[in-house]
C-alpha positions as CSV (number, residue, x, y, z in Angstrom):
1,M,-17.9,9.7,-11.9
2,A,-18.9,8.5,-15.3
3,G,-20.0,4.6,-16.0
4,G,-17.6,2.1,-15.3
5,R,-16.5,-0.2,-18.1
6,I,-15.4,-3.4,-17.4
7,D,-11.2,-4.8,-19.2
8,G,-9.0,-7.3,-18.6
9,Q,-8.0,-5.4,-15.5
10,G,-11.4,-5.0,-14.0
11,I,-14.3,-3.0,-13.7
12,D,-13.1,0.9,-14.5
13,V,-15.4,3.4,-12.3
14,N,-13.7,6.2,-14.7
15,I,-13.5,8.9,-11.7
16,S,-13.2,12.3,-12.9
17,A,-12.1,14.7,-9.7
18,S,-12.3,18.0,-9.2
19,R,-9.1,20.1,-7.8
20,A,-10.5,20.6,-4.6
21,V,-11.8,16.8,-3.9
22,C,-8.2,16.4,-4.5
23,L,-6.5,18.8,-2.3
24,L,-8.2,16.2,0.2
25,P,-5.2,13.6,1.8
26,F,-6.4,10.1,0.8
27,A,-9.1,11.5,-2.0
28,Y,-5.6,12.3,-4.4
29,Y,-4.5,8.5,-3.9
30,A,-8.5,7.1,-4.1
31,T,-9.3,9.0,-7.8
32,T,-6.3,8.4,-9.2
33,R,-5.1,5.0,-8.2
34,A,-8.5,3.4,-6.7
35,R,-10.3,3.7,-10.5
36,R,-11.3,0.3,-10.7
37,A,-13.7,-1.0,-8.1
38,R,-11.4,-3.7,-6.6
39,E,-9.0,-1.3,-6.1
40,L,-10.2,0.1,-2.5
41,P,-11.5,-3.8,-1.2
42,Y,-8.3,-4.9,-1.9
43,L,-6.4,-2.1,-0.2
44,V,-8.8,-3.1,2.7
45,A,-8.2,-6.7,2.5
46,T,-4.6,-7.3,1.9
47,S,-3.6,-3.8,4.0
48,W,-5.5,-2.4,6.8
49,L,-7.0,-5.3,8.3
50,P,-3.4,-7.1,8.4
51,A,-2.3,-3.7,10.4
52,I,-5.6,-3.9,12.6
53,W,-4.5,-7.5,13.8
54,L,-1.3,-7.2,14.0
55,L,-1.9,-3.8,16.9
56,W,-4.8,-5.6,18.2
57,R,-2.5,-8.6,18.6
58,L,0.5,-7.2,19.6
59,S,-0.2,-4.3,22.1
60,E,-1.8,-3.3,24.4
61,L,-4.8,-1.3,22.5
62,G,-8.0,-3.3,22.3
63,A,-9.8,-3.6,19.0
64,A,-11.1,0.1,19.3
65,G,-8.1,1.5,20.1
66,S,-6.2,-0.2,17.4
67,I,-8.4,1.0,14.7
68,Q,-8.0,4.4,15.7
69,A,-4.1,4.0,16.1
70,F,-4.2,3.0,12.6
71,A,-6.6,5.3,11.4
72,T,-3.8,8.4,12.8
73,G,-1.1,6.7,11.4
74,Y,-2.6,6.0,8.2
75,I,-3.9,9.7,7.9
76,A,-0.1,10.8,8.5
77,F,1.4,8.2,6.1
78,I,-0.7,8.6,2.8
79,S,-0.1,12.8,3.2
80,I,3.7,12.9,2.9
81,Y,3.1,9.3,0.4
82,E,0.3,11.2,-1.9
83,I,3.0,13.8,-2.2
84,G,5.3,10.9,-3.4
85,Y,2.4,10.1,-6.1
86,L,1.8,13.5,-7.0
87,V,5.8,14.1,-8.0
88,N,5.4,11.3,-10.2
89,D,2.5,12.6,-12.2
90,A,3.9,15.5,-12.5
91,W,6.9,15.2,-13.6
92,D,8.3,11.8,-13.9
93,A,5.5,10.2,-15.3
94,R,5.5,12.3,-18.4
95,R,8.9,12.4,-18.9
96,S,8.4,8.6,-18.8
97,P,7.5,6.8,-22.0
98,Q,5.7,4.1,-20.0
99,G,4.4,6.9,-18.1
100,R,0.4,7.2,-17.5
101,K,-2.0,9.8,-17.8
102,R,-3.9,9.8,-13.7
103,L,-5.2,13.5,-14.0
104,D,-8.0,14.9,-15.1
105,F,-7.0,18.3,-14.7
106,Q,-3.7,20.6,-15.2
107,L,-1.7,21.4,-12.5
108,T,-1.3,24.5,-11.6
109,V,1.2,26.1,-8.8
110,P,-1.4,27.1,-6.4
111,F,-2.8,23.8,-6.6
112,V,0.9,22.2,-5.8
113,L,1.3,24.4,-3.3
114,S,-2.0,24.0,-1.3
115,F,-1.3,20.2,-1.9
116,V,1.6,19.9,-0.5
117,A,1.4,22.2,2.2
118,I,-2.4,20.5,3.5
119,R,-0.2,17.0,3.8
120,L,2.5,18.7,5.9
121,A,-0.1,20.2,8.1
122,V,-1.8,17.6,8.9
123,W,1.3,15.0,8.9
124,I,2.7,17.8,11.6
125,V,-0.8,17.8,13.3
126,V,-1.0,14.4,13.9
127,G,2.7,14.0,15.2
128,M,2.1,17.0,17.7
129,I,-0.9,15.3,19.1
130,T,0.1,11.9,19.7
131,G,3.5,12.4,20.5
132,W,5.7,10.3,17.2
133,I,6.8,13.7,16.1
134,G,9.8,12.9,19.1
135,N,9.4,9.0,18.1
136,A,13.0,8.3,16.4
137,I,11.9,5.0,14.5
138,W,8.4,7.0,13.1
139,L,10.7,9.6,11.7
140,A,13.1,8.3,10.2
141,G,11.0,5.7,8.5
142,Y,9.4,8.9,7.0
143,A,12.9,10.1,5.8
144,V,13.8,6.6,4.5
145,L,10.1,7.7,2.3
146,I,11.3,10.4,1.3
147,V,14.2,9.1,0.0
148,A,12.6,5.7,-1.5
149,I,10.5,8.3,-3.4
150,A,13.5,10.1,-4.4
151,Q,15.2,7.1,-5.9
152,H,11.4,6.2,-7.7
153,N,11.4,9.5,-9.3
154,I,14.9,10.4,-10.3
155,V,16.0,6.7,-11.7
156,Q,15.1,5.8,-14.8
157,S,16.7,2.3,-15.0
158,N,13.0,-0.3,-14.8
159,S,15.4,-2.8,-13.2
160,L,17.5,-0.4,-10.6
161,R,13.7,0.9,-9.9
162,L,13.0,-2.9,-8.1
163,V,15.0,-1.5,-5.2
164,S,12.7,1.5,-4.6
165,F,9.5,-0.1,-5.2
166,Y,10.3,-2.8,-2.6
167,E,11.6,-0.2,0.1
168,L,8.1,2.1,-0.9
169,A,5.9,-0.9,-0.1
170,T,7.9,-1.9,2.9
171,I,7.6,1.0,4.0
172,R,4.0,1.7,3.0
173,F,2.9,-1.5,5.3
174,L,4.7,-0.7,8.3
175,L,4.9,3.3,8.8
176,P,0.9,3.2,10.1
177,I,1.5,0.9,12.8
178,I,5.1,1.2,13.5
179,A,4.6,3.9,16.2
180,S,2.1,2.1,18.2
181,L,4.2,-1.0,18.4
182,S,6.9,-2.0,21.0
183,A,10.2,-3.2,20.1
184,P,9.3,-6.8,20.6
185,A,6.4,-6.7,18.1
186,L,8.7,-5.1,15.2
187,P,9.8,-8.2,14.4
188,A,6.4,-9.9,13.4
189,A,5.5,-6.7,11.4
190,I,8.5,-6.6,9.4
191,I,8.3,-10.5,8.7
192,T,4.4,-9.8,7.6
193,A,5.3,-6.5,5.5
194,L,8.2,-8.3,3.6
195,L,6.5,-11.9,3.3
196,L,2.8,-11.4,3.1
197,Y,2.3,-8.1,1.6
198,V,5.3,-6.9,-0.2
199,F,6.8,-10.2,-1.9
200,P,3.5,-10.7,-4.4
201,R,3.4,-7.4,-5.2
202,F,7.4,-7.2,-6.0
203,L,6.7,-10.2,-8.7
204,G,3.4,-9.1,-9.7
205,Y,5.7,-5.1,-10.5
206,M,8.4,-7.2,-12.0
207,D,6.1,-8.6,-14.3
208,S,4.3,-5.4,-15.7
209,K,7.6,-4.0,-16.5
210,G,9.0,-6.8,-18.8
211,I,11.3,-7.8,-16.0
212,L,9.9,-11.4,-15.0
213,N,7.3,-13.6,-17.2
214,L,5.4,-14.5,-15.1
215,P,1.7,-16.1,-16.8
216,Q,1.0,-18.3,-14.3
217,R,0.3,-14.6,-12.4
218,G,-3.1,-14.5,-14.5
219,E,-4.1,-16.8,-13.0
220,P,-7.2,-16.8,-10.4
221,R,-5.4,-19.7,-8.1
222,F,-2.4,-18.0,-8.6
223,G,-2.4,-15.7,-5.0
224,F,-3.6,-18.6,-3.1
225,L,-0.4,-20.9,-4.6
226,L,2.0,-18.1,-3.6
227,M,0.7,-17.8,-0.3
228,L,0.9,-21.4,0.6
229,S,3.9,-22.1,-0.5
230,L,5.4,-19.3,1.7
231,T,3.3,-21.0,4.7
232,P,5.9,-23.3,5.9
233,L,8.9,-20.5,6.6
234,L,6.0,-18.4,7.9
235,I,5.5,-20.6,10.5
236,Y,8.7,-21.5,11.2
237,A,9.3,-17.7,12.1
238,S,6.1,-17.6,14.1
239,Y,7.3,-20.6,16.3
240,M,11.1,-19.0,16.3
241,L,9.2,-15.8,17.4
242,R,6.7,-17.4,20.0
243,T,4.2,-15.7,18.5
244,T,0.9,-17.0,16.6
245,V,0.1,-14.0,15.1
246,L,1.8,-14.2,11.6
247,V,-0.3,-18.3,11.3
248,E,-3.1,-16.1,12.0
249,L,-2.5,-13.6,9.4
250,T,-1.0,-16.5,6.8
251,A,-4.2,-18.2,7.6
252,F,-5.8,-14.6,6.8
253,Y,-4.3,-14.4,3.2
254,L,-4.6,-17.6,2.4
255,G,-8.2,-17.3,3.0
256,I,-8.6,-14.3,0.6
257,H,-7.0,-15.7,-1.9
258,A,-9.0,-18.8,-1.6
259,T,-11.9,-16.3,-1.7
260,W,-11.4,-14.1,-4.8
261,W,-9.8,-17.5,-6.8
262,A,-14.0,-18.7,-6.1
263,L,-15.2,-16.1,-7.1
264,A,-13.2,-16.0,-10.0
265,R,-14.9,-19.4,-10.9
266,T,-18.4,-17.4,-10.9
267,P,-20.0,-15.8,-14.0
268,D,-18.5,-12.1,-14.6
269,A,-16.2,-12.0,-11.4
270,V,-13.2,-9.5,-11.7
271,T,-10.3,-11.2,-11.0
272,P,-7.3,-9.3,-8.6
273,G,-4.2,-8.3,-9.7
């Protein structure tokens, strides 16, 4: 691992990964997408913990069972999602003028075949052990994921890619937990995904592509104020669904963004994007 550098986007840890390491599920994401020091804590805080909370509050799994169910669902999900990352890095990023070079090594046919085979095997094993392989909602979710990945890599228009980005972000939150939730619990999970998880990322994606001009997004307080503005709608949704979990998660996200806002006011702080 090379020494880190500080720029406007945070601390870049410059991870250099070998082919062997990248063959492991999640390792490819960690070494190509989580290069800055804030990325993994941000992932855990805004994605993993809320999803585990939903499992704990909306199922009978208990705390330990919720963590285990999420971890199992996530390893299956990331195995397939990383294939999409590889497609993006190997093909789409190279043909696009805005494409980013993320790999520190050249892709070879044996690597790609091994990469895909390992991930498909992990997904199948998880599906068979858990019984999710027979869950129509779980399988349909992966069908949507594959179509969305194809859309995002085939379509070159940034404006049209907004749809596939929204699809991918939504399914990224839901797929690790959807098989462990009952049908009555799904509306709360979907609302959490769409409003608390996807919407801020959607604004950021549009801003990064120059589709939407959001100069205020760079301000440390933006995330907190965005969550605060959504609070009345989330309280109303919580009331309609007769569950407090949406209020609890709204408070959690407000706390996360308030913490980052406070940290950004300290010297040498790193502000999340």
